[in-house]
KEKE-3310 file (N, C-alpha, C; in steps of 0.2 Angstrom, whole numbers, plus 5000, padded with zeros to 4 digits):
npx = (5272:5278:5285:5297:5302:5314:5321:5332:5336:5324:5325:5337:5333:5323:5331:5339:5329:5325:5336:5337:5325:5327:5338:5331:5321:5328:5337:5336:5322:5321:5331:5326:5314:5319:5326:5316:5309:5317:5318:5305:5297:5283:5275:5279:5272:5263:5271:5281:5273:5269:5282:5286:5277:5281:5294:5291:5286:5297:5304:5293:5290:5302:5299:5294:5305:5310:5300:5283:5271:5257:5240:5232:5241:5244:5231:5228:5237:5231:5218:5221:5226:5214:5206:5212:5211:5197:5193:5200:5194:5181:5182:5188:5177:5168:5173:5186:5198:5214:5213:5218:5232:5235:5230:5240:5251:5247:5246:5259:5264:5257:5260:5273:5289:5291:5279:5271:5276:5272:5258:5256:5261:5253:5240:5239:5241:5229:5220:5221:5215:5202:5203:5211:5224:5241:5256:5260:5257:5267:5275:5267:5264:5277:5279:5268:5271:5284:5281:5274:5284:5293:5286:5284:5297:5300:5291:5288:5285:5271:5270:5266:5263:5261:5250:5240:5238:5234:5223:5219:5214:5220:5229:5239:5251:5262:5256:5265:5275:5288:5296:5294:5298:5311:5314:5304:5309:5321:5317:5309:5320:5327:5319:5318:5331:5331:5322:5331:5341:5334:5332:5345:5351:5343:5343:5336:5324:5307:5299:5298:5292:5295:5307:5316:5309:5307:5320:5328:5319:5320:5333:5332:5322:5329:5340:5333:5328:5340:5345:5334:5335:5327:5312:5298:5283:5266:5254:5241:5245:5259:5259:5251:5259:5271:5265:5261:5274:5281:5273:5272:5285:5292:5282:5277:5288:5294:5284:5283:5294:5291:5280:5287:5295:5285:5279:5290:5290:5279:5274:5280:5281:5289:5306:5317:5323:5332:5325:5312:5309:5310:5299:5288:5289:5286:5272:5267:5267:5256:5246:5253:5254:5240:5237:5245:5241:5227:5229:5236:5226:5216:5224:5226:5213:5208:5218:5223:5212:5211:5224:5223:5213:5219:5230:5223:5218:5231:5235:5225:5225:5238:5248:5263:5272)
npy = (4860:4853:4836:4835:4847:4860:4870:4879:4879:4886:4898:4903:4904:4914:4925:4927:4931:4943:4950:4951:4958:4970:4975:4977:4986:4998:5001:4996:4999:5013:5018:5014:5021:5034:5033:5030:5041:5051:5046:5045:5055:5063:5053:5041:5033:5022:5012:5012:5008:4995:4989:4990:4981:4970:4969:4967:4955:4946:4943:4937:4926:4919:4913:4900:4893:4881:4872:4868:4880:4884:4885:4891:4900:4910:4914:4920:4931:4938:4940:4949:4960:4964:4966:4977:4987:4988:4992:5004:5012:5012:5020:5031:5037:5039:5040:5050:5042:5035:5021:5012:5013:5009:4995:4990:4990:4981:4970:4968:4965:4953:4944:4945:4953:4953:4949:4959:4971:4967:4967:4980:4988:4982:4985:4999:5002:4996:5003:5016:5015:5018:5030:5038:5037:5042:5052:5051:5038:5027:5032:5032:5018:5013:5019:5014:5000:5000:5003:4992:4983:4987:4986:4972:4968:4974:4969:4956:4938:4927:4914:4899:4886:4890:4899:4890:4883:4893:4897:4910:4917:4926:4942:4946:4950:4957:4971:4979:4994:4993:4988:4997:5009:5013:5015:5026:5036:5038:5044:5055:5062:5065:5074:5084:5088:5093:5104:5112:5114:5122:5134:5138:5138:5145:5148:5150:5147:5150:5144:5130:5119:5110:5104:5099:5091:5079:5075:5074:5066:5054:5050:5048:5038:5027:5026:5022:5009:5003:5003:4996:4981:4970:4961:4971:4970:4964:4974:4985:4999:4999:4996:5007:5018:5015:5015:5028:5035:5030:5032:5046:5050:5042:5039:5052:5060:5055:5057:5071:5074:5068:5077:5088:5084:5081:5094:5101:5095:5100:5113:5129:5126:5126:5124:5109:5111:5115:5124:5124:5111:5113:5122:5113:5104:5111:5115:5103:5096:5097:5089:5077:5074:5072:5062:5052:5051:5047:5035:5028:5028:5020:5008:5006:5003:4993:4985:4973:4965:4962:4955:4944:4937:4934:4926:4915:4910:4906:4897:4887:4883:4879:4888:4896:4888)
npz = (4816:4801:4799:4792:4793:4792:4803:4803:4789:4785:4791:4785:4772:4773:4778:4766:4757:4763:4761:4747:4745:4752:4744:4732:4736:4741:4732:4718:4714:4717:4708:4696:4695:4694:4682:4673:4674:4669:4656:4651:4657:4664:4659:4663:4673:4671:4666:4675:4687:4683:4683:4696:4702:4696:4702:4715:4716:4715:4727:4733:4725:4728:4740:4737:4732:4735:4735:4729:4726:4736:4733:4743:4750:4740:4738:4751:4751:4740:4745:4756:4749:4742:4752:4758:4748:4748:4761:4762:4752:4757:4769:4764:4757:4768:4782:4789:4789:4787:4782:4773:4773:4786:4785:4776:4785:4794:4786:4783:4796:4799:4788:4785:4779:4764:4759:4764:4757:4744:4746:4749:4738:4727:4731:4732:4718:4713:4720:4714:4702:4704:4711:4704:4692:4689:4688:4701:4705:4705:4715:4727:4727:4730:4743:4751:4750:4756:4769:4773:4771:4781:4793:4793:4796:4808:4819:4830:4826:4827:4839:4833:4840:4853:4851:4847:4859:4868:4861:4856:4866:4874:4873:4858:4860:4873:4883:4888:4890:4888:4877:4867:4871:4869:4855:4854:4862:4856:4844:4850:4856:4845:4838:4847:4846:4833:4835:4843:4834:4825:4833:4836:4824:4812:4799:4783:4786:4792:4801:4813:4809:4797:4785:4795:4804:4797:4792:4804:4811:4803:4806:4820:4820:4813:4822:4833:4830:4829:4842:4849:4850:4851:4845:4841:4850:4847:4849:4853:4857:4854:4840:4835:4838:4831:4818:4817:4817:4806:4795:4795:4794:4785:4774:4772:4770:4758:4749:4748:4742:4730:4726:4723:4712:4703:4701:4696:4683:4677:4665:4668:4681:4697:4698:4703:4719:4734:4741:4736:4740:4754:4756:4753:4763:4774:4771:4769:4781:4791:4784:4783:4796:4800:4791:4796:4810:4809:4803:4813:4823:4817:4817:4831:4835:4827:4823:4830:4829:4816:4814:4822:4815:4803:4808:4813:4801:4795:4804:4803:4790:4788:4783:4778:4786)
capx = (5276:5279:5290:5303:5303:5321:5320:5338:5335:5319:5328:5342:5330:5320:5336:5340:5323:5325:5342:5335:5319:5330:5341:5326:5317:5332:5342:5333:5316:5322:5335:5321:5309:5323:5328:5310:5307:5322:5317:5298:5294:5277:5271:5282:5269:5260:5277:5284:5269:5270:5288:5286:5273:5286:5300:5289:5284:5303:5305:5287:5291:5307:5296:5292:5311:5312:5294:5278:5267:5250:5235:5230:5245:5242:5224:5228:5239:5226:5213:5223:5226:5208:5203:5215:5208:5190:5193:5203:5189:5175:5184:5189:5171:5164:5176:5193:5203:5218:5213:5223:5239:5234:5230:5246:5255:5244:5248:5266:5265:5254:5262:5280:5291:5290:5272:5269:5278:5268:5251:5256:5262:5248:5234:5239:5240:5222:5216:5221:5211:5196:5205:5215:5231:5245:5263:5261:5255:5273:5278:5262:5265:5283:5278:5264:5275:5289:5278:5272:5291:5296:5282:5286:5304:5300:5287:5289:5281:5267:5272:5260:5261:5258:5244:5235:5237:5230:5216:5219:5210:5224:5232:5244:5258:5261:5254:5270:5278:5295:5299:5293:5300:5318:5313:5300:5313:5326:5313:5308:5326:5329:5314:5321:5338:5328:5320:5337:5345:5331:5333:5352:5354:5337:5344:5331:5317:5303:5295:5301:5288:5298:5312:5319:5304:5308:5327:5329:5315:5322:5339:5329:5319:5335:5344:5329:5328:5347:5345:5330:5337:5322:5307:5292:5277:5260:5249:5238:5249:5265:5257:5249:5265:5275:5261:5261:5280:5284:5269:5273:5292:5294:5278:5276:5295:5295:5278:5284:5299:5286:5276:5292:5297:5279:5278:5295:5288:5273:5276:5279:5282:5295:5312:5319:5328:5331:5320:5306:5308:5309:5292:5284:5289:5282:5265:5264:5267:5249:5243:5256:5252:5233:5237:5248:5237:5221:5231:5237:5219:5213:5228:5224:5206:5206:5224:5224:5207:5213:5229:5220:5209:5224:5233:5218:5218:5237:5236:5220:5227:5246:5252:5270:5275)
capy = (4860:4846:4831:4836:4855:4862:4877:4883:4881:4891:4905:4905:4906:4920:4930:4928:4934:4949:4954:4953:4963:4977:4977:4979:4992:5004:5003:4995:5002:5020:5019:5013:5026:5040:5032:5031:5048:5054:5044:5046:5061:5061:5047:5034:5030:5016:5007:5011:5004:4988:4987:4989:4975:4964:4968:4965:4947:4942:4940:4932:4919:4915:4909:4894:4891:4874:4868:4870:4885:4881:4890:4894:4905:4915:4917:4924:4938:4942:4942:4955:4966:4966:4969:4984:4991:4989:4996:5011:5015:5013:5025:5037:5040:5039:5043:5053:5038:5032:5014:5008:5013:5004:4988:4988:4989:4975:4964:4966:4961:4946:4940:4946:4959:4952:4949:4966:4975:4966:4969:4988:4990:4980:4988:5006:5001:4995:5009:5022:5014:5021:5036:5042:5036:5048:5051:5049:5031:5023:5034:5029:5011:5012:5021:5009:4994:5001:5003:4985:4979:4989:4983:4965:4968:4977:4966:4949:4933:4923:4907:4895:4882:4894:4902:4885:4882:4899:4898:4917:4920:4932:4946:4943:4953:4961:4978:4983:4999:4993:4987:5003:5015:5014:5019:5032:5041:5041:5049:5061:5066:5068:5080:5090:5091:5097:5111:5116:5117:5128:5139:5140:5139:5145:5149:5154:5144:5154:5140:5124:5113:5109:5098:5096:5085:5073:5073:5072:5060:5048:5049:5045:5031:5022:5025:5018:5002:5000:5003:4991:4975:4965:4963:4974:4966:4965:4976:4991:5004:4998:4996:5013:5022:5013:5017:5036:5038:5028:5035:5053:5052:5039:5041:5060:5063:5053:5060:5078:5074:5067:5083:5093:5082:5082:5101:5103:5093:5104:5119:5134:5124:5127:5119:5106:5114:5114:5129:5121:5105:5116:5124:5108:5100:5116:5115:5096:5093:5096:5084:5071:5072:5070:5055:5047:5050:5043:5028:5025:5027:5014:5002:5005:5001:4987:4981:4967:4960:4959:4951:4938:4933:4931:4921:4909:4907:4903:4890:4882:4880:4878:4893:4899:4884)
capz = (4810:4798:4802:4789:4793:4794:4805:4801:4782:4784:4793:4780:4766:4775:4777:4759:4754:4766:4758:4740:4746:4753:4738:4727:4738:4742:4726:4711:4713:4716:4702:4690:4695:4692:4675:4669:4674:4664:4649:4649:4660:4668:4656:4666:4679:4670:4665:4682:4691:4682:4685:4703:4704:4694:4707:4722:4715:4715:4734:4735:4722:4731:4745:4734:4729:4736:4735:4725:4729:4738:4731:4749:4751:4735:4740:4757:4748:4736:4750:4760:4745:4740:4758:4759:4743:4750:4767:4760:4748:4761:4773:4760:4756:4774:4788:4787:4792:4782:4783:4768:4776:4792:4783:4774:4790:4797:4782:4784:4803:4799:4783:4784:4775:4757:4757:4766:4752:4739:4747:4749:4731:4723:4734:4730:4711:4711:4722:4710:4696:4706:4714:4699:4690:4687:4689:4708:4707:4707:4722:4732:4727:4733:4750:4754:4750:4760:4776:4774:4772:4788:4798:4793:4799:4815:4824:4831:4823:4832:4840:4832:4845:4859:4849:4847:4866:4871:4858:4855:4872:4876:4868:4854:4863:4879:4882:4891:4885:4888:4871:4862:4874:4866:4849:4854:4866:4851:4840:4853:4857:4838:4837:4852:4843:4827:4837:4845:4828:4822:4837:4836:4817:4809:4792:4779:4789:4795:4806:4814:4806:4790:4784:4801:4807:4793:4792:4811:4812:4800:4810:4826:4819:4812:4828:4838:4828:4831:4850:4851:4846:4851:4840:4844:4852:4843:4853:4850:4858:4850:4833:4834:4838:4825:4812:4816:4815:4800:4790:4795:4792:4778:4768:4771:4768:4751:4745:4747:4736:4724:4724:4720:4706:4698:4700:4691:4676:4674:4662:4672:4688:4701:4697:4708:4723:4741:4744:4734:4745:4761:4757:4753:4769:4779:4770:4770:4788:4794:4781:4785:4803:4800:4788:4801:4816:4807:4802:4819:4826:4814:4819:4838:4836:4823:4821:4833:4827:4809:4814:4825:4810:4799:4811:4813:4794:4794:4808:4801:4784:4788:4779:4780:4792)
cpx = (5277:5285:5297:5305:5310:5321:5326:5338:5330:5321:5333:5339:5326:5325:5338:5335:5323:5330:5340:5329:5323:5334:5336:5323:5322:5336:5338:5327:5317:5326:5330:5317:5313:5324:5322:5308:5311:5320:5310:5294:5288:5273:5274:5278:5266:5266:5280:5280:5269:5276:5289:5283:5278:5291:5297:5287:5291:5304:5299:5288:5297:5305:5295:5299:5312:5306:5288:5273:5260:5245:5232:5234:5244:5236:5224:5231:5234:5220:5215:5224:5219:5204:5206:5212:5200:5189:5195:5197:5183:5177:5185:5182:5166:5167:5183:5198:5207:5219:5217:5230:5240:5234:5236:5251:5253:5246:5255:5268:5263:5258:5270:5282:5290:5283:5269:5270:5274:5261:5251:5256:5256:5241:5234:5238:5233:5218:5216:5218:5204:5197:5209:5222:5234:5252:5265:5260:5262:5276:5274:5263:5271:5282:5274:5268:5281:5287:5276:5279:5293:5292:5283:5293:5304:5297:5289:5284:5277:5270:5266:5258:5258:5251:5238:5233:5232:5223:5215:5214:5214:5227:5238:5251:5256:5259:5259:5273:5285:5299:5299:5296:5307:5317:5309:5305:5318:5323:5312:5314:5328:5325:5316:5327:5336:5326:5326:5341:5341:5332:5340:5354:5347:5338:5339:5324:5313:5299:5299:5298:5290:5302:5315:5315:5306:5315:5329:5325:5317:5329:5337:5326:5324:5338:5340:5329:5335:5347:5340:5331:5332:5316:5301:5286:5271:5255:5247:5242:5256:5264:5255:5255:5270:5272:5262:5268:5282:5279:5271:5280:5293:5289:5277:5283:5296:5290:5279:5290:5295:5283:5281:5294:5291:5278:5283:5293:5283:5276:5275:5280:5288:5300:5313:5324:5327:5326:5313:5304:5306:5301:5287:5283:5285:5275:5262:5264:5261:5246:5246:5254:5245:5233:5240:5244:5231:5223:5232:5231:5216:5217:5226:5218:5205:5212:5224:5218:5209:5219:5227:5217:5214:5228:5229:5219:5225:5238:5231:5222:5235:5250:5258:5272:5280)
cpy = (4853:4842:4833:4844:4856:4869:4882:4884:4886:4898:4907:4908:4913:4926:4932:4932:4942:4953:4956:4958:4970:4979:4980:4986:4998:5005:5002:4999:5010:5022:5019:5018:5033:5039:5033:5038:5052:5053:5046:5052:5058:5055:5040:5031:5024:5010:5006:5007:4997:4985:4986:4983:4969:4963:4965:4957:4943:4939:4935:4926:4915:4911:4901:4891:4884:4869:4871:4875:4882:4887:4894:4900:4911:4918:4922:4931:4942:4944:4949:4961:4968:4969:4976:4989:4993:4994:5003:5015:5017:5019:5031:5041:5041:5043:5045:5049:5035:5024:5010:5008:5009:4997:4986:4986:4982:4969:4963:4963:4954:4942:4940:4952:4959:4953:4956:4971:4974:4968:4977:4990:4989:4984:4995:5006:5001:5000:5015:5021:5017:5028:5041:5040:5042:5047:5049:5042:5027:5025:5031:5022:5009:5014:5016:5002:4994:5001:4996:4981:4981:4986:4975:4963:4969:4973:4958:4944:4929:4916:4903:4890:4885:4897:4897:4883:4887:4900:4905:4920:4926:4936:4943:4945:4956:4968:4982:4988:4999:4992:4993:5009:5017:5018:5025:5037:5043:5046:5056:5066:5069:5074:5086:5093:5095:5104:5115:5119:5122:5134:5142:5142:5139:5145:5153:5151:5149:5150:5133:5118:5113:5103:5095:5090:5079:5071:5071:5066:5054:5046:5045:5039:5026:5021:5021:5011:4999:4999:4997:4985:4969:4966:4966:4969:4969:4967:4983:4997:5004:4999:5003:5018:5021:5016:5025:5038:5036:5031:5043:5054:5049:5041:5048:5062:5061:5056:5067:5079:5073:5073:5088:5091:5083:5090:5104:5101:5096:5111:5125:5133:5126:5122:5115:5109:5113:5118:5127:5115:5108:5118:5119:5104:5105:5115:5108:5093:5092:5090:5077:5069:5070:5063:5050:5046:5046:5036:5024:5024:5021:5007:5000:5001:4994:4982:4974:4962:4957:4954:4944:4934:4930:4926:4915:4906:4903:4897:4885:4879:4878:4882:4896:4895:4880)
cpz = (4807:4800:4799:4788:4796:4796:4803:4794:4781:4785:4788:4774:4767:4775:4770:4756:4756:4762:4751:4740:4747:4747:4733:4729:4738:4737:4719:4710:4712:4710:4696:4689:4692:4684:4671:4669:4669:4657:4646:4652:4664:4665:4658:4670:4677:4669:4672:4687:4690:4684:4692:4706:4702:4700:4713:4722:4716:4722:4736:4732:4725:4737:4743:4730:4729:4736:4730:4729:4730:4736:4737:4751:4747:4736:4746:4755:4744:4740:4754:4756:4743:4746:4760:4755:4746:4756:4766:4757:4752:4766:4770:4758:4762:4779:4786:4790:4786:4783:4779:4771:4782:4790:4780:4779:4794:4793:4783:4791:4802:4794:4781:4779:4767:4755:4759:4760:4746:4740:4746:4742:4727:4725:4731:4722:4709:4714:4717:4703:4698:4709:4709:4698:4688:4689:4697:4710:4709:4714:4727:4733:4731:4741:4754:4755:4755:4768:4777:4775:4779:4794:4799:4797:4807:4820:4824:4828:4829:4832:4839:4837:4851:4857:4849:4854:4869:4868:4856:4860:4875:4871:4864:4856:4869:4878:4886:4887:4885:4882:4866:4865:4871:4860:4849:4857:4861:4846:4843:4854:4850:4836:4841:4849:4837:4829:4840:4839:4825:4826:4837:4828:4812:4801:4788:4782:4793:4801:4807:4811:4798:4789:4790:4804:4803:4793:4799:4813:4809:4804:4817:4825:4817:4818:4833:4836:4830:4839:4852:4847:4846:4846:4844:4845:4848:4848:4851:4851:4854:4842:4831:4833:4832:4818:4811:4814:4808:4794:4790:4792:4786:4773:4767:4768:4760:4747:4744:4742:4729:4721:4721:4713:4701:4697:4695:4684:4673:4671:4666:4679:4691:4700:4704:4712:4730:4744:4742:4739:4752:4762:4757:4760:4774:4777:4770:4777:4791:4791:4783:4792:4804:4797:4793:4807:4814:4806:4808:4823:4824:4817:4826:4839:4833:4822:4824:4831:4820:4810:4817:4820:4805:4802:4812:4806:4793:4798:4805:4795:4783:4784:4782:4787:4790)
residu = (MET:GLY:ARG:ASN:PHE:ASP:LEU:SER:GLN:TYR:ARG:ALA:ALA:ALA:ARG:LYS:ARG:THR:ARG:VAL:SER:ALA:LEU:LEU:ILE:PHE:LEU:VAL:ILE:PRO:PHE:SER:MET:LEU:ALA:LEU:GLY:LYS:LEU:LEU:GLY:SER:ASN:MET:TYR:LEU:VAL:GLY:SER:PHE:LEU:ILE:VAL:ALA:TYR:THR:LEU:ILE:PRO:PHE:ILE:MET:VAL:PHE:GLU:ASN:ARG:LYS:PRO:LYS:ALA:ARG:GLU:VAL:VAL:LEU:ILE:ALA:MET:MET:SER:ALA:LEU:THR:VAL:VAL:VAL:HIS:MET:PHE:PHE:HIS:LEU:THR:LEU:PRO:LEU:GLN:ALA:GLY:THR:ALA:MET:VAL:ILE:VAL:SER:GLY:ILE:SER:LEU:GLY:PRO:GLU:ALA:GLY:PHE:LEU:VAL:GLY:ALA:LEU:SER:ARG:PHE:VAL:CYS:ASN:PHE:TYR:MET:GLY:GLN:GLY:PRO:TRP:THR:PRO:TRP:GLN:MET:PHE:CYS:TRP:GLY:LEU:LEU:GLY:PHE:LEU:ALA:GLY:LEU:ALA:PHE:ASN:LYS:ILE:ASP:TYR:GLU:GLU:ALA:LYS:LYS:LYS:GLY:PHE:ARG:GLU:GLU:LEU:GLY:SER:ARG:SER:PHE:LYS:LEU:ILE:ILE:GLY:PRO:VAL:MET:CYS:ILE:LEU:PHE:ALA:LEU:ILE:ALA:ALA:TYR:LEU:SER:TYR:MET:LEU:PHE:PRO:GLY:ASP:ASP:LYS:THR:PHE:PHE:GLY:TRP:ARG:LEU:TYR:ALA:PHE:GLY:ILE:ALA:GLY:LEU:VAL:PHE:GLY:VAL:LEU:VAL:GLN:ARG:LYS:LYS:LEU:THR:VAL:ASP:GLY:ILE:THR:MET:ALA:LEU:PHE:THR:PHE:PHE:VAL:THR:PHE:ILE:ILE:TYR:GLY:GLY:ILE:MET:ASN:VAL:CYS:ALA:MET:VAL:MET:SER:ALA:ALA:ILE:PRO:GLY:GLY:LYS:PRO:VAL:SER:LEU:ASN:ALA:LEU:ARG:LEU:LEU:TYR:ILE:THR:GLY:ALA:PRO:TYR:ASP:ALA:GLN:HIS:ALA:GLY:SER:ALA:ALA:ILE:PHE:VAL:PHE:LEU:PHE:GLY:ASN:LYS:PHE:ILE:LYS:LYS:VAL:GLU:ARG:ILE:LYS:ILE:LYS:TYR:GLY:ILE:TYR:LYS)
# end
């Protein structure tokens, strides 16, 4: 690190950016999407997409609050966004792997939560120019960005000095299962509780595979993060499990709500209701599981390789130091 580098000041600025990002992600962006949906209906997607991109730029610009931006830093973000789009399109046409979702999580781990959200939102926006724009675009941008943001928060950062000494001959993180066992057990216990609630209080549900998987899964995921106070290690097993759970629970849960809202906007479509959402969760669970599983497989096979390459670039060019 540079001679005038102030670690305490850097950490304070990072916490400030994270708070601003959380405010934008969990309050400002959802409120804006709902407001635009009320005002413009299904025609809100283009305005909403550009608005989300503008919001994601705010925390990223804050990185350069006390210094001039370096072109190499902006180029790295653009490179990861372009690579995410290319990899996603390639596997979309060849193998049924959700590589784009995996690359967003890799970007969040490598570049941090703010850049992870920017890469996710921007990549999804560009992907849909090839795969089709529509009212679903802002929702997909938000989901991909949220995955990148959560990945940046959950995983530990690389020690640059140690990385230089080791020369990347060793793994980026320990392959011990100890750090991930806490969150995994919390999620598993939450799913067991979901099944018991279905057995004892089935209500109108005809099957267990429905809203309980998502509702109890979110509770278990949040509680698991609180239980696991240490940062997750960057290894294949941990990243794959993290990818599966956040993709199934977060991405799947939000996009099922999106499907209900879009269906209600169509003439003759079903109105927004708990019964409609319950049906969507039941029918959407197999696809969400396939999406999450294929993304987890990609991260397990290629995640470490991509992260090592990005860390080499960061060390070589002195990025984010």
